[in-house]
mmCIF entry with sequence, helices, sheets and N, C-alpha, C, O atoms, coordinates in Angstrom:
data_MODEL
# 
_entry.id   MODEL 
# 
_entity.id                         1 
_entity.type                       polymer 
_entity.pdbx_number_of_molecules   1 
# 
_entity_poly.entity_id                      1 
_entity_poly.type                           'polypeptide(L)' 
_entity_poly.nstd_linkage                   no 
_entity_poly.nstd_monomer                   no 
_entity_poly.pdbx_seq_one_letter_code       
;(UNK)(UNK)(UNK)(UNK)(UNK)(UNK)(UNK)(UNK)(UNK)(UNK)(UNK)(UNK)(UNK)(UNK)(UNK)(UNK)
(UNK)(UNK)(UNK)(UNK)(UNK)(UNK)(UNK)(UNK)(UNK)(UNK)(UNK)(UNK)(UNK)(UNK)(UNK)(UNK)
(UNK)(UNK)(UNK)(UNK)(UNK)(UNK)(UNK)(UNK)(UNK)(UNK)(UNK)
;
_entity_poly.pdbx_seq_one_letter_code_can   XXXXXXXXXXXXXXXXXXXXXXXXXXXXXXXXXXXXXXXXXXX 
_entity_poly.pdbx_strand_id                 A 
# 
loop_
_entity_poly_seq.entity_id 
_entity_poly_seq.num 
_entity_poly_seq.mon_id 
_entity_poly_seq.hetero 
1 1  UNK n 
1 2  UNK n 
1 3  UNK n 
1 4  UNK n 
1 5  UNK n 
1 6  UNK n 
1 7  UNK n 
1 8  UNK n 
1 9  UNK n 
1 10 UNK n 
1 11 UNK n 
1 12 UNK n 
1 13 UNK n 
1 14 UNK n 
1 15 UNK n 
1 16 UNK n 
1 17 UNK n 
1 18 UNK n 
1 19 UNK n 
1 20 UNK n 
1 21 UNK n 
1 22 UNK n 
1 23 UNK n 
1 24 UNK n 
1 25 UNK n 
1 26 UNK n 
1 27 UNK n 
1 28 UNK n 
1 29 UNK n 
1 30 UNK n 
1 31 UNK n 
1 32 UNK n 
1 33 UNK n 
1 34 UNK n 
1 35 UNK n 
1 36 UNK n 
1 37 UNK n 
1 38 UNK n 
1 39 UNK n 
1 40 UNK n 
1 41 UNK n 
1 42 UNK n 
1 43 UNK n 
# 
_struct_asym.id          A 
_struct_asym.entity_id   1 
# 
_struct_conf.conf_type_id            HELX_P 
_struct_conf.id                      HELX_P1 
_struct_conf.pdbx_PDB_helix_id       AA1 
_struct_conf.beg_label_comp_id       UNK 
_struct_conf.beg_label_asym_id       A 
_struct_conf.beg_label_seq_id        2 
_struct_conf.pdbx_beg_PDB_ins_code   ? 
_struct_conf.end_label_comp_id       UNK 
_struct_conf.end_label_asym_id       A 
_struct_conf.end_label_seq_id        42 
_struct_conf.pdbx_end_PDB_ins_code   ? 
_struct_conf.beg_auth_comp_id        UNK 
_struct_conf.beg_auth_asym_id        A 
_struct_conf.beg_auth_seq_id         2 
_struct_conf.end_auth_comp_id        UNK 
_struct_conf.end_auth_asym_id        A 
_struct_conf.end_auth_seq_id         42 
_struct_conf.pdbx_PDB_helix_class    1 
_struct_conf.details                 ? 
_struct_conf.pdbx_PDB_helix_length   41 
# 
_struct_conf_type.id          HELX_P 
_struct_conf_type.criteria    ? 
_struct_conf_type.reference   ? 
# 
loop_
_atom_site.group_PDB 
_atom_site.id 
_atom_site.type_symbol 
_atom_site.label_atom_id 
_atom_site.label_alt_id 
_atom_site.label_comp_id 
_atom_site.label_asym_id 
_atom_site.label_entity_id 
_atom_site.label_seq_id 
_atom_site.pdbx_PDB_ins_code 
_atom_site.Cartn_x 
_atom_site.Cartn_y 
_atom_site.Cartn_z 
_atom_site.occupancy 
_atom_site.B_iso_or_equiv 
_atom_site.pdbx_formal_charge 
_atom_site.auth_seq_id 
_atom_site.auth_comp_id 
_atom_site.auth_asym_id 
_atom_site.auth_atom_id 
_atom_site.pdbx_PDB_model_num 
ATOM 1   N N  . UNK A 1 1  ? 70.807 -11.822 27.461  1.00 0.00 ? 1  UNK A N  1 
ATOM 2   C CA . UNK A 1 1  ? 69.378 -11.792 27.107  1.00 0.00 ? 1  UNK A CA 1 
ATOM 3   C C  . UNK A 1 1  ? 69.140 -10.872 25.907  1.00 0.00 ? 1  UNK A C  1 
ATOM 4   O O  . UNK A 1 1  ? 68.385 -11.190 24.989  1.00 0.00 ? 1  UNK A O  1 
ATOM 5   N N  . UNK A 1 2  ? 69.807 -9.732  25.952  1.00 0.00 ? 2  UNK A N  1 
ATOM 6   C CA . UNK A 1 2  ? 69.591 -8.760  24.876  1.00 0.00 ? 2  UNK A CA 1 
ATOM 7   C C  . UNK A 1 2  ? 70.044 -9.320  23.535  1.00 0.00 ? 2  UNK A C  1 
ATOM 8   O O  . UNK A 1 2  ? 69.416 -9.063  22.507  1.00 0.00 ? 2  UNK A O  1 
ATOM 9   N N  . UNK A 1 3  ? 71.135 -10.087 23.543  1.00 0.00 ? 3  UNK A N  1 
ATOM 10  C CA . UNK A 1 3  ? 71.651 -10.644 22.290  1.00 0.00 ? 3  UNK A CA 1 
ATOM 11  C C  . UNK A 1 3  ? 70.646 -11.591 21.657  1.00 0.00 ? 3  UNK A C  1 
ATOM 12  O O  . UNK A 1 3  ? 70.471 -11.596 20.438  1.00 0.00 ? 3  UNK A O  1 
ATOM 13  N N  . UNK A 1 4  ? 69.986 -12.395 22.487  1.00 0.00 ? 4  UNK A N  1 
ATOM 14  C CA . UNK A 1 4  ? 68.990 -13.346 21.970  1.00 0.00 ? 4  UNK A CA 1 
ATOM 15  C C  . UNK A 1 4  ? 67.840 -12.584 21.311  1.00 0.00 ? 4  UNK A C  1 
ATOM 16  O O  . UNK A 1 4  ? 67.381 -12.952 20.230  1.00 0.00 ? 4  UNK A O  1 
ATOM 17  N N  . UNK A 1 5  ? 67.384 -11.533 21.964  1.00 0.00 ? 5  UNK A N  1 
ATOM 18  C CA . UNK A 1 5  ? 66.275 -10.739 21.425  1.00 0.00 ? 5  UNK A CA 1 
ATOM 19  C C  . UNK A 1 5  ? 66.664 -10.125 20.082  1.00 0.00 ? 5  UNK A C  1 
ATOM 20  O O  . UNK A 1 5  ? 65.899 -10.180 19.120  1.00 0.00 ? 5  UNK A O  1 
ATOM 21  N N  . UNK A 1 6  ? 67.848 -9.546  20.026  1.00 0.00 ? 6  UNK A N  1 
ATOM 22  C CA . UNK A 1 6  ? 68.311 -8.940  18.777  1.00 0.00 ? 6  UNK A CA 1 
ATOM 23  C C  . UNK A 1 6  ? 68.415 -9.994  17.692  1.00 0.00 ? 6  UNK A C  1 
ATOM 24  O O  . UNK A 1 6  ? 68.050 -9.754  16.541  1.00 0.00 ? 6  UNK A O  1 
ATOM 25  N N  . UNK A 1 7  ? 68.917 -11.168 18.067  1.00 0.00 ? 7  UNK A N  1 
ATOM 26  C CA . UNK A 1 7  ? 69.047 -12.270 17.117  1.00 0.00 ? 7  UNK A CA 1 
ATOM 27  C C  . UNK A 1 7  ? 67.685 -12.673 16.579  1.00 0.00 ? 7  UNK A C  1 
ATOM 28  O O  . UNK A 1 7  ? 67.520 -12.867 15.375  1.00 0.00 ? 7  UNK A O  1 
ATOM 29  N N  . UNK A 1 8  ? 66.701 -12.799 17.478  1.00 0.00 ? 8  UNK A N  1 
ATOM 30  C CA . UNK A 1 8  ? 65.345 -13.178 17.068  1.00 0.00 ? 8  UNK A CA 1 
ATOM 31  C C  . UNK A 1 8  ? 64.735 -12.115 16.168  1.00 0.00 ? 8  UNK A C  1 
ATOM 32  O O  . UNK A 1 8  ? 64.109 -12.437 15.158  1.00 0.00 ? 8  UNK A O  1 
ATOM 33  N N  . UNK A 1 9  ? 64.914 -10.860 16.527  1.00 0.00 ? 9  UNK A N  1 
ATOM 34  C CA . UNK A 1 9  ? 64.378 -9.767  15.699  1.00 0.00 ? 9  UNK A CA 1 
ATOM 35  C C  . UNK A 1 9  ? 65.032 -9.793  14.330  1.00 0.00 ? 9  UNK A C  1 
ATOM 36  O O  . UNK A 1 9  ? 64.375 -9.589  13.309  1.00 0.00 ? 9  UNK A O  1 
ATOM 37  N N  . UNK A 1 10 ? 66.355 -10.051 14.318  1.00 0.00 ? 10 UNK A N  1 
ATOM 38  C CA . UNK A 1 10 ? 67.078 -10.131 13.054  1.00 0.00 ? 10 UNK A CA 1 
ATOM 39  C C  . UNK A 1 10 ? 66.555 -11.257 12.179  1.00 0.00 ? 10 UNK A C  1 
ATOM 40  O O  . UNK A 1 10 ? 66.529 -11.143 10.954  1.00 0.00 ? 10 UNK A O  1 
ATOM 41  N N  . UNK A 1 11 ? 66.138 -12.344 12.812  1.00 0.00 ? 11 UNK A N  1 
ATOM 42  C CA . UNK A 1 11 ? 65.608 -13.482 12.055  1.00 0.00 ? 11 UNK A CA 1 
ATOM 43  C C  . UNK A 1 11 ? 64.203 -13.210 11.535  1.00 0.00 ? 11 UNK A C  1 
ATOM 44  O O  . UNK A 1 11 ? 63.884 -13.526 10.388  1.00 0.00 ? 11 UNK A O  1 
ATOM 45  N N  . UNK A 1 12 ? 63.372 -12.625 12.382  1.00 0.00 ? 12 UNK A N  1 
ATOM 46  C CA . UNK A 1 12 ? 61.957 -12.484 12.028  1.00 0.00 ? 12 UNK A CA 1 
ATOM 47  C C  . UNK A 1 12 ? 61.679 -11.251 11.168  1.00 0.00 ? 12 UNK A C  1 
ATOM 48  O O  . UNK A 1 12 ? 60.737 -11.252 10.375  1.00 0.00 ? 12 UNK A O  1 
ATOM 49  N N  . UNK A 1 13 ? 62.486 -10.202 11.316  1.00 0.00 ? 13 UNK A N  1 
ATOM 50  C CA . UNK A 1 13 ? 62.244 -8.966  10.570  1.00 0.00 ? 13 UNK A CA 1 
ATOM 51  C C  . UNK A 1 13 ? 62.152 -9.172  9.060   1.00 0.00 ? 13 UNK A C  1 
ATOM 52  O O  . UNK A 1 13 ? 61.202 -8.688  8.445   1.00 0.00 ? 13 UNK A O  1 
ATOM 53  N N  . UNK A 1 14 ? 63.106 -9.876  8.435   1.00 0.00 ? 14 UNK A N  1 
ATOM 54  C CA . UNK A 1 14 ? 63.010 -10.072 6.976   1.00 0.00 ? 14 UNK A CA 1 
ATOM 55  C C  . UNK A 1 14 ? 61.711 -10.753 6.561   1.00 0.00 ? 14 UNK A C  1 
ATOM 56  O O  . UNK A 1 14 ? 61.091 -10.371 5.568   1.00 0.00 ? 14 UNK A O  1 
ATOM 57  N N  . UNK A 1 15 ? 61.301 -11.771 7.330   1.00 0.00 ? 15 UNK A N  1 
ATOM 58  C CA . UNK A 1 15 ? 60.057 -12.463 7.015   1.00 0.00 ? 15 UNK A CA 1 
ATOM 59  C C  . UNK A 1 15 ? 58.876 -11.510 7.140   1.00 0.00 ? 15 UNK A C  1 
ATOM 60  O O  . UNK A 1 15 ? 57.981 -11.492 6.295   1.00 0.00 ? 15 UNK A O  1 
ATOM 61  N N  . UNK A 1 16 ? 58.890 -10.710 8.220   1.00 0.00 ? 16 UNK A N  1 
ATOM 62  C CA . UNK A 1 16 ? 57.808 -9.756  8.448   1.00 0.00 ? 16 UNK A CA 1 
ATOM 63  C C  . UNK A 1 16 ? 57.719 -8.760  7.299   1.00 0.00 ? 16 UNK A C  1 
ATOM 64  O O  . UNK A 1 16 ? 56.641 -8.511  6.761   1.00 0.00 ? 16 UNK A O  1 
ATOM 65  N N  . UNK A 1 17 ? 58.868 -8.193  6.930   1.00 0.00 ? 17 UNK A N  1 
ATOM 66  C CA . UNK A 1 17 ? 58.862 -7.207  5.860   1.00 0.00 ? 17 UNK A CA 1 
ATOM 67  C C  . UNK A 1 17 ? 58.509 -7.829  4.522   1.00 0.00 ? 17 UNK A C  1 
ATOM 68  O O  . UNK A 1 17 ? 57.849 -7.204  3.691   1.00 0.00 ? 17 UNK A O  1 
ATOM 69  N N  . UNK A 1 18 ? 58.953 -9.070  4.315   1.00 0.00 ? 18 UNK A N  1 
ATOM 70  C CA . UNK A 1 18 ? 58.615 -9.762  3.074   1.00 0.00 ? 18 UNK A CA 1 
ATOM 71  C C  . UNK A 1 18 ? 57.111 -9.961  2.985   1.00 0.00 ? 18 UNK A C  1 
ATOM 72  O O  . UNK A 1 18 ? 56.512 -9.819  1.919   1.00 0.00 ? 18 UNK A O  1 
ATOM 73  N N  . UNK A 1 19 ? 56.506 -10.295 4.133   1.00 0.00 ? 19 UNK A N  1 
ATOM 74  C CA . UNK A 1 19 ? 55.054 -10.501 4.145   1.00 0.00 ? 19 UNK A CA 1 
ATOM 75  C C  . UNK A 1 19 ? 54.336 -9.186  3.861   1.00 0.00 ? 19 UNK A C  1 
ATOM 76  O O  . UNK A 1 19 ? 53.379 -9.143  3.089   1.00 0.00 ? 19 UNK A O  1 
ATOM 77  N N  . UNK A 1 20 ? 54.814 -8.105  4.500   1.00 0.00 ? 20 UNK A N  1 
ATOM 78  C CA . UNK A 1 20 ? 54.221 -6.792  4.261   1.00 0.00 ? 20 UNK A CA 1 
ATOM 79  C C  . UNK A 1 20 ? 54.313 -6.437  2.779   1.00 0.00 ? 20 UNK A C  1 
ATOM 80  O O  . UNK A 1 20 ? 53.337 -5.985  2.181   1.00 0.00 ? 20 UNK A O  1 
ATOM 81  N N  . UNK A 1 21 ? 55.481 -6.640  2.196   1.00 0.00 ? 21 UNK A N  1 
ATOM 82  C CA . UNK A 1 21 ? 55.694 -6.327  0.784   1.00 0.00 ? 21 UNK A CA 1 
ATOM 83  C C  . UNK A 1 21 ? 54.771 -7.180  -0.081  1.00 0.00 ? 21 UNK A C  1 
ATOM 84  O O  . UNK A 1 21 ? 54.193 -6.686  -1.049  1.00 0.00 ? 21 UNK A O  1 
ATOM 85  N N  . UNK A 1 22 ? 54.632 -8.449  0.263   1.00 0.00 ? 22 UNK A N  1 
ATOM 86  C CA . UNK A 1 22 ? 53.752 -9.340  -0.489  1.00 0.00 ? 22 UNK A CA 1 
ATOM 87  C C  . UNK A 1 22 ? 52.316 -8.876  -0.427  1.00 0.00 ? 22 UNK A C  1 
ATOM 88  O O  . UNK A 1 22 ? 51.589 -8.926  -1.419  1.00 0.00 ? 22 UNK A O  1 
ATOM 89  N N  . UNK A 1 23 ? 51.904 -8.415  0.774   1.00 0.00 ? 23 UNK A N  1 
ATOM 90  C CA . UNK A 1 23 ? 50.537 -7.910  0.921   1.00 0.00 ? 23 UNK A CA 1 
ATOM 91  C C  . UNK A 1 23 ? 50.338 -6.684  0.041   1.00 0.00 ? 23 UNK A C  1 
ATOM 92  O O  . UNK A 1 23 ? 49.304 -6.541  -0.612  1.00 0.00 ? 23 UNK A O  1 
ATOM 93  N N  . UNK A 1 24 ? 51.328 -5.806  0.028   1.00 0.00 ? 24 UNK A N  1 
ATOM 94  C CA . UNK A 1 24 ? 51.245 -4.602  -0.792  1.00 0.00 ? 24 UNK A CA 1 
ATOM 95  C C  . UNK A 1 24 ? 51.134 -4.955  -2.265  1.00 0.00 ? 24 UNK A C  1 
ATOM 96  O O  . UNK A 1 24 ? 50.312 -4.391  -2.987  1.00 0.00 ? 24 UNK A O  1 
ATOM 97  N N  . UNK A 1 25 ? 51.959 -5.884  -2.702  1.00 0.00 ? 25 UNK A N  1 
ATOM 98  C CA . UNK A 1 25 ? 51.961 -6.282  -4.106  1.00 0.00 ? 25 UNK A CA 1 
ATOM 99  C C  . UNK A 1 25 ? 50.615 -6.880  -4.499  1.00 0.00 ? 25 UNK A C  1 
ATOM 100 O O  . UNK A 1 25 ? 50.056 -6.532  -5.539  1.00 0.00 ? 25 UNK A O  1 
ATOM 101 N N  . UNK A 1 26 ? 50.095 -7.786  -3.661  1.00 0.00 ? 26 UNK A N  1 
ATOM 102 C CA . UNK A 1 26 ? 48.814 -8.417  -3.999  1.00 0.00 ? 26 UNK A CA 1 
ATOM 103 C C  . UNK A 1 26 ? 47.691 -7.375  -3.986  1.00 0.00 ? 26 UNK A C  1 
ATOM 104 O O  . UNK A 1 26 ? 46.769 -7.449  -4.798  1.00 0.00 ? 26 UNK A O  1 
ATOM 105 N N  . UNK A 1 27 ? 47.764 -6.413  -3.077  1.00 0.00 ? 27 UNK A N  1 
ATOM 106 C CA . UNK A 1 27 ? 46.754 -5.357  -3.033  1.00 0.00 ? 27 UNK A CA 1 
ATOM 107 C C  . UNK A 1 27 ? 46.808 -4.535  -4.316  1.00 0.00 ? 27 UNK A C  1 
ATOM 108 O O  . UNK A 1 27 ? 45.774 -4.195  -4.891  1.00 0.00 ? 27 UNK A O  1 
ATOM 109 N N  . UNK A 1 28 ? 48.021 -4.220  -4.757  1.00 0.00 ? 28 UNK A N  1 
ATOM 110 C CA . UNK A 1 28 ? 48.168 -3.447  -5.993  1.00 0.00 ? 28 UNK A CA 1 
ATOM 111 C C  . UNK A 1 28 ? 47.669 -4.237  -7.194  1.00 0.00 ? 28 UNK A C  1 
ATOM 112 O O  . UNK A 1 28 ? 47.047 -3.677  -8.097  1.00 0.00 ? 28 UNK A O  1 
ATOM 113 N N  . UNK A 1 29 ? 47.943 -5.544  -7.205  1.00 0.00 ? 29 UNK A N  1 
ATOM 114 C CA . UNK A 1 29 ? 47.473 -6.372  -8.311  1.00 0.00 ? 29 UNK A CA 1 
ATOM 115 C C  . UNK A 1 29 ? 45.953 -6.412  -8.338  1.00 0.00 ? 29 UNK A C  1 
ATOM 116 O O  . UNK A 1 29 ? 45.353 -6.352  -9.411  1.00 0.00 ? 29 UNK A O  1 
ATOM 117 N N  . UNK A 1 30 ? 45.320 -6.512  -7.168  1.00 0.00 ? 30 UNK A N  1 
ATOM 118 C CA . UNK A 1 30 ? 43.856 -6.509  -7.108  1.00 0.00 ? 30 UNK A CA 1 
ATOM 119 C C  . UNK A 1 30 ? 43.309 -5.189  -7.631  1.00 0.00 ? 30 UNK A C  1 
ATOM 120 O O  . UNK A 1 30 ? 42.330 -5.158  -8.376  1.00 0.00 ? 30 UNK A O  1 
ATOM 121 N N  . UNK A 1 31 ? 43.952 -4.106  -7.233  1.00 0.00 ? 31 UNK A N  1 
ATOM 122 C CA . UNK A 1 31 ? 43.523 -2.795  -7.721  1.00 0.00 ? 31 UNK A CA 1 
ATOM 123 C C  . UNK A 1 31 ? 43.659 -2.724  -9.232  1.00 0.00 ? 31 UNK A C  1 
ATOM 124 O O  . UNK A 1 31 ? 42.771 -2.234  -9.930  1.00 0.00 ? 31 UNK A O  1 
ATOM 125 N N  . UNK A 1 32 ? 44.788 -3.224  -9.726  1.00 0.00 ? 32 UNK A N  1 
ATOM 126 C CA . UNK A 1 32 ? 45.040 -3.214  -11.165 1.00 0.00 ? 32 UNK A CA 1 
ATOM 127 C C  . UNK A 1 32 ? 43.986 -4.034  -11.894 1.00 0.00 ? 32 UNK A C  1 
ATOM 128 O O  . UNK A 1 32 ? 43.494 -3.626  -12.946 1.00 0.00 ? 32 UNK A O  1 
ATOM 129 N N  . UNK A 1 33 ? 43.640 -5.184  -11.338 1.00 0.00 ? 33 UNK A N  1 
ATOM 130 C CA . UNK A 1 33 ? 42.635 -6.051  -11.953 1.00 0.00 ? 33 UNK A CA 1 
ATOM 131 C C  . UNK A 1 33 ? 41.280 -5.357  -11.995 1.00 0.00 ? 33 UNK A C  1 
ATOM 132 O O  . UNK A 1 33 ? 40.597 -5.381  -13.019 1.00 0.00 ? 33 UNK A O  1 
ATOM 133 N N  . UNK A 1 34 ? 40.893 -4.743  -10.889 1.00 0.00 ? 34 UNK A N  1 
ATOM 134 C CA . UNK A 1 34 ? 39.595 -4.060  -10.861 1.00 0.00 ? 34 UNK A CA 1 
ATOM 135 C C  . UNK A 1 34 ? 39.599 -2.888  -11.830 1.00 0.00 ? 34 UNK A C  1 
ATOM 136 O O  . UNK A 1 34 ? 38.600 -2.628  -12.500 1.00 0.00 ? 34 UNK A O  1 
ATOM 137 N N  . UNK A 1 35 ? 40.723 -2.178  -11.905 1.00 0.00 ? 35 UNK A N  1 
ATOM 138 C CA . UNK A 1 35 ? 40.821 -1.053  -12.820 1.00 0.00 ? 35 UNK A CA 1 
ATOM 139 C C  . UNK A 1 35 ? 40.674 -1.528  -14.259 1.00 0.00 ? 35 UNK A C  1 
ATOM 140 O O  . UNK A 1 35 ? 39.974 -0.908  -15.060 1.00 0.00 ? 35 UNK A O  1 
ATOM 141 N N  . UNK A 1 36 ? 41.347 -2.646  -14.581 1.00 0.00 ? 36 UNK A N  1 
ATOM 142 C CA . UNK A 1 36 ? 41.279 -3.170  -15.947 1.00 0.00 ? 36 UNK A CA 1 
ATOM 143 C C  . UNK A 1 36 ? 39.875 -3.612  -16.301 1.00 0.00 ? 36 UNK A C  1 
ATOM 144 O O  . UNK A 1 36 ? 39.378 -3.303  -17.384 1.00 0.00 ? 36 UNK A O  1 
ATOM 145 N N  . UNK A 1 37 ? 39.231 -4.333  -15.393 1.00 0.00 ? 37 UNK A N  1 
ATOM 146 C CA . UNK A 1 37 ? 37.879 -4.804  -15.688 1.00 0.00 ? 37 UNK A CA 1 
ATOM 147 C C  . UNK A 1 37 ? 36.929 -3.619  -15.803 1.00 0.00 ? 37 UNK A C  1 
ATOM 148 O O  . UNK A 1 37 ? 35.977 -3.660  -16.582 1.00 0.00 ? 37 UNK A O  1 
ATOM 149 N N  . UNK A 1 38 ? 37.178 -2.572  -15.040 1.00 0.00 ? 38 UNK A N  1 
ATOM 150 C CA . UNK A 1 38 ? 36.357 -1.366  -15.114 1.00 0.00 ? 38 UNK A CA 1 
ATOM 151 C C  . UNK A 1 38 ? 36.511 -0.735  -16.505 1.00 0.00 ? 38 UNK A C  1 
ATOM 152 O O  . UNK A 1 38 ? 35.523 -0.403  -17.161 1.00 0.00 ? 38 UNK A O  1 
ATOM 153 N N  . UNK A 1 39 ? 37.757 -0.579  -16.938 1.00 0.00 ? 39 UNK A N  1 
ATOM 154 C CA . UNK A 1 39 ? 38.000 -0.001  -18.266 1.00 0.00 ? 39 UNK A CA 1 
ATOM 155 C C  . UNK A 1 39 ? 37.340 -0.868  -19.343 1.00 0.00 ? 39 UNK A C  1 
ATOM 156 O O  . UNK A 1 39 ? 36.753 -0.354  -20.295 1.00 0.00 ? 39 UNK A O  1 
ATOM 157 N N  . UNK A 1 40 ? 37.445 -2.178  -19.176 1.00 0.00 ? 40 UNK A N  1 
ATOM 158 C CA . UNK A 1 40 ? 36.882 -3.106  -20.147 1.00 0.00 ? 40 UNK A CA 1 
ATOM 159 C C  . UNK A 1 40 ? 35.375 -2.959  -20.228 1.00 0.00 ? 40 UNK A C  1 
ATOM 160 O O  . UNK A 1 40 ? 34.803 -2.952  -21.318 1.00 0.00 ? 40 UNK A O  1 
ATOM 161 N N  . UNK A 1 41 ? 34.726 -2.840  -19.063 1.00 0.00 ? 41 UNK A N  1 
ATOM 162 C CA . UNK A 1 41 ? 33.260 -2.758  -19.039 1.00 0.00 ? 41 UNK A CA 1 
ATOM 163 C C  . UNK A 1 41 ? 32.755 -1.351  -19.365 1.00 0.00 ? 41 UNK A C  1 
ATOM 164 O O  . UNK A 1 41 ? 31.647 -1.181  -19.874 1.00 0.00 ? 41 UNK A O  1 
ATOM 165 N N  . UNK A 1 42 ? 33.576 -0.355  -19.068 1.00 0.00 ? 42 UNK A N  1 
ATOM 166 C CA . UNK A 1 42 ? 33.111 1.026   -19.223 1.00 0.00 ? 42 UNK A CA 1 
ATOM 167 C C  . UNK A 1 42 ? 33.199 1.514   -20.665 1.00 0.00 ? 42 UNK A C  1 
ATOM 168 O O  . UNK A 1 42 ? 32.589 2.524   -21.017 1.00 0.00 ? 42 UNK A O  1 
ATOM 169 N N  . UNK A 1 43 ? 33.959 0.799   -21.505 1.00 0.00 ? 43 UNK A N  1 
ATOM 170 C CA . UNK A 1 43 ? 34.147 1.273   -22.877 1.00 0.00 ? 43 UNK A CA 1 
ATOM 171 C C  . UNK A 1 43 ? 32.854 1.213   -23.683 1.00 0.00 ? 43 UNK A C  1 
ATOM 172 O O  . UNK A 1 43 ? 32.842 1.577   -24.859 1.00 0.00 ? 43 UNK A O  1 
# 
């Protein structure tokens, strides 16, 4: 039983972390976009 669980965790972990990383990247891009538009409008 334990082997199956470890196997499943091994399979799902990369996807989970990839999703987390993707969320982080998109969040940073949104921040960057808002920062740029702010600089553009504030000048």
